[in-house]
N, C-alpha and C positions, 0 to 999 in steps of 0.2 A: 251349195255343193262344196264339199271340201276339196282340197287340191288332190288328195288321193283318189277321190271318186272321179274327178275330172280326168286325171291321168288314166284311170282304168277305162273310162268311156272313150277317150281318144285312142288308146291302144286297141280296143276292140274294133273301133271304126277303121283304123289303119289296117289291121289284120284282115278284116272283111274286104276292104278295097283291094288289097294285094291279092287275096284269093280270087276275087271276081275278075280283076284285070289280068291275072295270070292264066285264067281259064278261058281263052278266047272262044273256043268252040262250044263250051258247056254253059256259058253265061249269056243271058239275054240282055237286050238293051235296058230292060226294066231293072235287072240286077245291077248293071253299071250305074244307072241313074240313082238307084237306091243307095249304093255304096258311096257315090259322090255326095249325095244329100247328107248321109250320116257323117261323113268327114267334115262337111261344112258346119253341121250342127255341133259337132264335138269341138271344133275350133272356135266357135263363137264364144264359148265360155272362157277361153283364154284371153279374149280381148276385153273382158270386163275391167273397169277401172279399179285400181288398187287403192286402198286407203293410204293417204299420204300423211305422214307425220308432220305436224306443224313445227313451229320454231321452238322445239323442245330441247335444242342443244344448249348445253351450259357454256357460258363464256368464261374464259379464264383471265 
């Protein structure tokens, strides 16, 4: 997944969570649980290890 796709997924999950959490009377427990799950899933991609550049720095 590209970083743009990851950002889009996280943004969607955050918006959904805000909508669900802000609507206390119209949201069910299942809506809240789903929103929290989506947030967790969207954040897991951000913890993937990044490729680390080796000792490619030039010495002067």
